[in-house]
C-alpha positions as a Markdown table, in Angstrom:
| # | Residue | x | y | z |
|---|---|---|---|---|
| 1 | Met | 49.4 | -24.5 | -15.9 |
| 2 | Phe | 49.5 | -26.2 | -12.6 |
| 3 | Leu | 53.6 | -26.2 | -12.0 |
| 4 | Gly | 54.0 | -22.7 | -11.0 |
| 5 | Asn | 56.2 | -20.3 | -13.2 |
| 6 | Gly | 59.8 | -21.1 | -11.9 |
| 7 | Pro | 62.3 | -21.9 | -10.9 |
| 8 | Phe | 62.3 | -24.3 | -13.5 |
| 9 | Tyr | 64.3 | -27.8 | -14.1 |
| 10 | Thr | 64.7 | -30.5 | -16.5 |
| 11 | Tyr | 65.2 | -34.1 | -15.7 |
| 12 | Ser | 64.5 | -37.3 | -18.3 |
| 13 | Phe | 60.9 | -38.0 | -19.0 |
| 14 | Gly | 61.1 | -41.5 | -18.4 |
| 15 | Ser | 61.4 | -43.2 | -21.9 |
| 16 | Met | 61.1 | -39.9 | -23.9 |
| 17 | Gly | 64.4 | -38.5 | -22.0 |
| 18 | Gln | 65.3 | -35.3 | -21.5 |
| 19 | Ser | 65.2 | -33.3 | -24.8 |
| 20 | Ile | 62.6 | -32.6 | -28.0 |
| 21 | Ala | 64.3 | -35.0 | -29.9 |
| 22 | Thr | 64.9 | -38.1 | -27.7 |
| 23 | Ala | 60.6 | -37.6 | -27.1 |
| 24 | Gln | 60.0 | -37.6 | -30.5 |
| 25 | Gln | 62.1 | -40.9 | -31.0 |
| 26 | Ser | 59.8 | -42.3 | -28.4 |
| 27 | Glu | 57.4 | -45.2 | -28.8 |
| 28 | Phe | 54.6 | -43.1 | -27.7 |
| 29 | Phe | 55.3 | -40.1 | -30.4 |
| 30 | Gln | 55.9 | -42.8 | -33.4 |
| 31 | Trp | 52.9 | -44.6 | -32.4 |
| 32 | Phe | 50.3 | -41.8 | -32.0 |
| 33 | Gln | 52.1 | -40.2 | -34.7 |
| 34 | Met | 52.5 | -37.2 | -32.9 |
| 35 | Glu | 53.8 | -34.3 | -34.9 |
| 36 | Glu | 54.4 | -30.5 | -34.4 |
| 37 | Thr | 51.7 | -28.5 | -35.0 |
| 38 | Glu | 52.0 | -24.7 | -32.9 |
| 39 | Arg | 55.8 | -23.2 | -31.5 |
| 40 | Arg | 55.6 | -20.0 | -29.4 |
| 41 | Pro | 57.7 | -18.3 | -27.2 |
| 42 | Glu | 57.0 | -19.3 | -22.7 |
| 43 | Arg | 59.2 | -18.8 | -19.9 |
| 44 | Pro | 62.1 | -20.0 | -19.7 |
| 45 | Gly | 61.6 | -21.1 | -23.5 |
| 46 | Ile | 59.4 | -22.2 | -26.0 |
| 47 | Leu | 56.2 | -24.3 | -25.8 |
| 48 | Ile | 55.5 | -26.9 | -28.9 |
| 49 | Arg | 52.3 | -28.1 | -29.3 |
| 50 | Phe | 52.7 | -31.8 | -30.6 |
| 51 | Arg | 48.9 | -33.5 | -31.8 |
| 52 | Pro | 48.4 | -37.1 | -33.4 |
| 53 | Ser | 48.6 | -36.0 | -37.5 |
| 54 | Gly | 45.5 | -38.3 | -38.1 |
| 55 | Asp | 42.2 | -36.6 | -38.8 |
| 56 | Lys | 40.1 | -38.9 | -36.2 |
| 57 | Phe | 41.4 | -37.3 | -33.1 |
| 58 | His | 43.9 | -34.5 | -34.2 |
| 59 | Asp | 41.2 | -32.3 | -32.6 |
| 60 | Leu | 40.3 | -33.9 | -29.5 |
| 61 | Cys | 44.1 | -34.1 | -28.1 |
| 62 | Tyr | 47.9 | -32.6 | -27.9 |
| 63 | Leu | 50.9 | -32.2 | -26.1 |
| 64 | Asp | 52.4 | -29.0 | -25.2 |
| 65 | Thr | 56.2 | -29.3 | -24.2 |
| 66 | Leu | 58.1 | -26.6 | -22.7 |
| 67 | Ser | 61.7 | -26.5 | -23.2 |
| 68 | Val | 64.8 | -24.7 | -23.4 |
| 69 | Ser | 67.0 | -23.3 | -25.3 |
| 70 | Gly | 68.8 | -26.8 | -26.5 |
| 71 | Gly | 65.9 | -28.6 | -26.0 |
| 72 | Asp | 66.0 | -29.8 | -22.6 |
| 73 | Val | 62.5 | -30.6 | -21.8 |
| 74 | Val | 60.8 | -28.4 | -18.8 |
| 75 | Arg | 57.1 | -29.8 | -18.4 |
| 76 | Thr | 54.6 | -31.8 | -20.4 |
| 77 | Glu | 51.3 | -31.4 | -20.5 |
| 78 | Leu | 48.6 | -33.7 | -22.1 |
| 79 | Met | 44.8 | -32.3 | -23.0 |
| 80 | Val | 42.7 | -34.7 | -23.9 |
| 81 | Gln | 38.8 | -33.5 | -24.6 |
| 82 | Arg | 36.4 | -35.3 | -22.2 |
| 83 | Thr | 33.9 | -35.7 | -25.1 |
| 84 | Phe | 36.8 | -38.1 | -26.6 |
| 85 | Ile | 37.3 | -39.9 | -22.9 |
| 86 | Asp | 33.9 | -40.0 | -22.4 |
| 87 | Gly | 32.4 | -41.0 | -25.7 |
| 88 | Thr | 32.5 | -43.8 | -28.0 |
| 89 | Asp | 36.4 | -43.7 | -28.6 |
| 90 | Arg | 36.8 | -44.0 | -24.6 |
| 91 | Leu | 39.1 | -46.9 | -25.1 |
| 92 | Phe | 41.7 | -44.8 | -27.5 |
| 93 | Ala | 41.5 | -41.9 | -25.0 |
| 94 | Gln | 42.6 | -44.4 | -22.2 |
| 95 | Asp | 45.1 | -46.2 | -24.3 |
| 96 | Leu | 46.7 | -42.4 | -25.2 |
| 97 | Val | 46.8 | -41.3 | -21.3 |
| 98 | Lys | 48.4 | -44.5 | -20.4 |
| 99 | Ser | 50.8 | -44.9 | -22.8 |
| 100 | Phe | 51.8 | -41.2 | -22.5 |
| 101 | Leu | 51.7 | -41.7 | -18.7 |
| 102 | Val | 54.0 | -44.9 | -19.4 |
| 103 | Gly | 56.5 | -43.3 | -21.7 |
| 104 | Ala | 57.0 | -40.0 | -19.7 |
| 105 | Leu | 57.1 | -41.4 | -16.1 |
| 106 | Pro | 60.5 | -42.9 | -14.9 |
| 107 | Asp | 60.5 | -46.5 | -13.8 |
| 108 | Ala | 60.5 | -45.8 | -10.6 |
| 109 | Cys | 57.5 | -43.1 | -10.6 |
| 110 | Gln | 55.3 | -46.2 | -12.2 |
| 111 | Gln | 56.5 | -48.3 | -9.2 |
| 112 | Ile | 55.6 | -46.0 | -6.9 |
| 113 | Leu | 52.3 | -45.3 | -8.2 |
| 114 | Gln | 51.3 | -48.8 | -9.2 |
| 115 | Asp | 47.8 | -48.3 | -8.0 |
| 116 | Phe | 46.9 | -46.0 | -10.0 |
| 117 | Met | 49.0 | -47.3 | -13.1 |
| 118 | Arg | 47.1 | -50.3 | -12.7 |
| 119 | Asp | 43.6 | -48.4 | -13.0 |
| 120 | Ile | 44.9 | -46.7 | -15.7 |
| 121 | Val | 46.5 | -49.6 | -18.1 |
| 122 | Ala | 43.1 | -51.9 | -17.2 |
| 123 | Leu | 41.9 | -50.5 | -20.8 |
| 124 | Gly | 37.8 | -50.3 | -20.0 |
| 125 | Gly | 38.1 | -51.0 | -16.3 |
| 126 | Asp | 36.5 | -48.1 | -13.3 |
| 127 | Gly | 39.6 | -47.6 | -11.4 |
| 128 | Ile | 39.2 | -46.0 | -8.0 |
| 129 | Thr | 42.4 | -44.4 | -6.9 |
| 130 | Pro | 41.8 | -40.4 | -6.8 |
| 131 | Gly | 43.9 | -40.0 | -10.0 |
| 132 | Phe | 41.5 | -41.9 | -12.1 |
| 133 | Gln | 38.5 | -40.7 | -10.5 |
| 134 | Val | 39.4 | -37.2 | -12.4 |
| 135 | Phe | 40.7 | -39.1 | -15.4 |
| 136 | Arg | 36.7 | -40.5 | -15.6 |
| 137 | Gly | 35.7 | -37.0 | -14.7 |
| 138 | Arg | 34.1 | -38.1 | -11.4 |
| 139 | Gln | 36.4 | -35.4 | -9.2 |
| 140 | Lys | 37.9 | -31.8 | -10.3 |
| 141 | Asn | 41.5 | -32.5 | -9.9 |
| 142 | Trp | 44.6 | -34.7 | -7.7 |
| 143 | Ser | 48.1 | -33.9 | -7.8 |
| 144 | Thr | 50.9 | -35.9 | -6.0 |
| 145 | Gln | 54.9 | -36.1 | -6.0 |
| 146 | Thr | 57.3 | -38.6 | -6.1 |
| 147 | Gly | 60.8 | -38.4 | -5.2 |
| 148 | Trp | 61.5 | -37.8 | -9.2 |
| 149 | Ser | 58.1 | -36.1 | -10.9 |
| 150 | Arg | 55.7 | -34.1 | -9.9 |
| 151 | Leu | 51.7 | -35.0 | -11.4 |
| 152 | Ser | 48.9 | -32.5 | -11.5 |
| 153 | Phe | 45.2 | -34.1 | -13.4 |
| 154 | Ala | 42.7 | -31.5 | -13.6 |
| 155 | Asn | 39.3 | -31.2 | -15.4 |
| 156 | Leu | 39.5 | -27.7 | -16.8 |
| 157 | Pro | 37.1 | -25.8 | -19.1 |
| 158 | Leu | 39.0 | -25.0 | -22.2 |
| 159 | Pro | 38.3 | -22.6 | -25.3 |
| 160 | Glu | 38.1 | -26.6 | -26.5 |
| 161 | Gly | 35.8 | -27.4 | -24.2 |
| 162 | Leu | 35.5 | -29.5 | -21.2 |
| 163 | Ala | 39.1 | -31.3 | -20.9 |
| 164 | Phe | 41.1 | -33.7 | -18.6 |
| 165 | Val | 44.9 | -32.2 | -18.6 |
| 166 | Leu | 47.9 | -34.5 | -16.7 |
| 167 | Gln | 50.8 | -32.3 | -16.2 |
| 168 | Ile | 54.3 | -33.6 | -15.5 |
| 169 | Gly | 57.1 | -31.9 | -14.3 |
| 170 | Pro | 60.3 | -32.8 | -12.2 |
| 171 | Asn | 60.5 | -33.0 | -8.7 |
| 172 | Pro | 63.3 | -30.2 | -7.8 |
| 173 | Thr | 64.6 | -32.5 | -5.6 |
| 174 | Ala | 64.8 | -35.9 | -8.0 |
| 175 | Pro | 68.6 | -36.9 | -8.0 |
| 176 | Asn | 68.7 | -35.7 | -11.9 |
| 177 | Ala | 67.2 | -33.0 | -11.9 |
| 178 | Arg | 68.8 | -29.9 | -13.0 |
| 179 | Leu | 67.9 | -25.8 | -12.3 |
| 180 | Val | 67.7 | -23.9 | -15.6 |
| 181 | Glu | 69.6 | -20.6 | -15.3 |
| 182 | Gly | 68.4 | -17.3 | -16.6 |
């Protein structure tokens, strides 16, 4: 949605690894019981949508992963409805976003983004970083790039309603980024 239409790169998404298979074995996927709910072609490969299997949160959020043949991930995008973030279950929504970031960002990125990570990890807190302000719905968007990753946060109107969307992809100059051919 934010990172453009190519060229595309794969890299290792923190503890989620480089492939769909390793991501599905990660603590994030296991803890939130993420299950595949949709699969469709999208350039440069296939987009796979995952949702929590539990009824309570199933329709409030989803995770899209764009992968190439062989299963290597090009980008990952978490959508969380604003009603979830702003409602009575907001601590669960914040835990979902925090856990996704901790799982998908390499440790070096978490260190570079330490102020934001401190804000998002403090459940129920009221952080001041631009990224946290977008998460809380006080700003429309924010993006940043580290030596390894590109992050984009936005509050967007989607068919499901107003949503917070967080996208992570590789910085093309990252040491572990690999250009996708074709």
